N, C-alpha and C positions, 0 to 999 in steps of 0.2 A: 042342395043338388044331390041327385041320386047316385052320382058316381063317386061320392066322397064316403070314406069309411071312417066311422067314429070309434075311437079307441081311448080308454081311460087307463092311466098308469098311476098308482098310488105309491109314492116314494116311502122311504124308511121313516120319515117324520110324520107320515099320515097326510101329506099334502097331495091333492089330486091334480093331475096334469091331463087335460083333455086335448085330444088331437083329432083333426079331420084331415085325412090324406086321400089323394086320388087312388082309385082302384087301378091296379097294374103298375104301381110305383116301382116294384121290383126290389124291395128291401125287406129285411127281417125286422121283427119287433125290436131286437137288440140294436140294430142300426138306427131305428127311429129314436129309441131312448138315448143312445149315445149322441146323436145329432142335436138333441135338445139339452145335452149336458147333464143328464141324469147319471148318478154314480153307479154305472155298471162297468166292471173291470173288463170283462170279455177278453181275458188273457190270451186265449187261443185264437182270437179273431173270428170266431163263429164256426169253428170246426167240430163242436160238440166234444171237446177234449178236456174241459176244465171246470165246467159248471159254475163259473163266476158270473154268469148272466141269468141265473135262476130266478124265475118269477113264480108267483102263486096265482092260479086262475081263480078269480072271485066270481065272475059272471061271464056267460057267453062262450064257454069252452066247448060246448057240445058240438059246435059246427067245425071246430078245428080238426085237421088231419090227425090221425093217431100218431103216437110217438114212434119213431124209427128205432131200430135196434141199438144204434150208437147212442141215442139220447137215453134210452132205458138203461143201458149199461152204465153210462156216466151217472145218472141220477141214483142208481143203486149204491153208489159209492159215497154219496153226499150225506153227512151226518144230520143235516137239518131237512132231509127229504120229507115231503108231505104228499098225500094222495093227489093233491091238486098242483104239484110242482111240474114245471116245464122249463126247458131251456129256451130263452127268448131268441137265441140265434137260430133255433129250429122252427120258429113260427113265422112263415112268410106273411107279410102284410098283404092281404087280399080280401075279397068279399066275405070270406068266412070269419074274418076278424071284426066285422061290423057289430058294434055293441059290446065288444070284449072289454072286460075290466080285469086288470092284473095288479098285483102288489109285488114290489121288489122284495125278494127274499132277504132275510138277514144275512150279513156277511159271515 
């Protein structure tokens, strides 16, 4: 179906989790991962205040919205920051995520 968004999340053990979710579901990538039981702490509950939901964009990140100031400030403080780091709480699951592949960052 064309209204499904395909997202792949690679966990810290290298296991691939494939998701197909409806466009307009109204959740963040962090919420999708937590709903499936992936080990994302998300201590701040999605407010971009803790960076415990950090992911690394492997593929498909070009279509995502740019980082907001809060996300940039938080990631600047993370010791394991990479150029492809994002906070999954700041990535809304929408059409821009179709084909997205992310890897959970090391804790």
